[in-house]
N, C-alpha and C positions, 0 to 999 in steps of 0.2 A: 751300053756301057755306063751311061749316067745312072740308070736305074740300079745297076749292080753296086755302083759307088754309094748311092744314097742308102741302099739296104745295108751295106757294110758300115756306113757311118752310124746308122740307126742302131745296129747291133753293138757297135763299140760303145755308144752312149748308154745303152741299156746295161751293158757289162760294167761300165763305170758306176752307174747308179747302184747296181747290186753290190759292187765292191765297197762303195761308200757306206751303204747300210751295214754291211758286214763289219767294216772297220769300226763304225759307231757302236755296234753291239759289243764287239770285243773290248773297246775302250771302257764301256759301261761295266762290263763284267769284271774287268781287271782293276777297276778303281778301288782303292783301299776301303772307302766307306761302304761300297757295295759288298766287298768281301767280308768286312766286319759284320754288317747287318745279316748277311747270309749265315755266318757262323753263329751269331747270337740266336737266330731263328732255329738253327739246327740244335743248339744246346737246349733251348726252351722246349722244342718238340720232343727231346729225350725225356724230359721230366713232366711235360704237360701234353695231353692228347690234343692236337690242333682241332680235331673234328668236334670234340665234345667240351673241351676246356677243363676236363677232369684231370687231377694229378695222376701220374702213373706211379702208383705206390711201389710196385715191384722194382722199378728202376731207382727210385729214391732210396729204398731200403738197401739195395745193392751198394750204392755210393756211400751211404752212411755206414754200413757194415765195413766197407773197405777202409774208410777213414778211421773208424774205431779200432779195427784190427791193426792198422799201421801204428796208431798211437800206442796201443798195448805192446806191440812189438818193440817200439823204441824204449818204452819204460822197462820192459824185461831186459833188453840188451844193456841198458845203462846200469841196471841193478847187478847184472851178472858181471859187467866190466869192472865194477868197484871192488 
């Protein structure tokens, strides 16, 4: 009986340790600075290839084209509205 109890206590302690590690990981992942740095890295990876460090021209041109198109649309709409 004593052996079963010590096995159970050991198992409970191991479970507590795993749970503590999991909670620490969740706290780290949900911290605002961690989220912000992850989003910044994601945005940088969209424009710069992380493996080579070379700019991703096709993505840059898509964004610039979208911005120019939006600006032209606003100008045209303002001229038509007058």
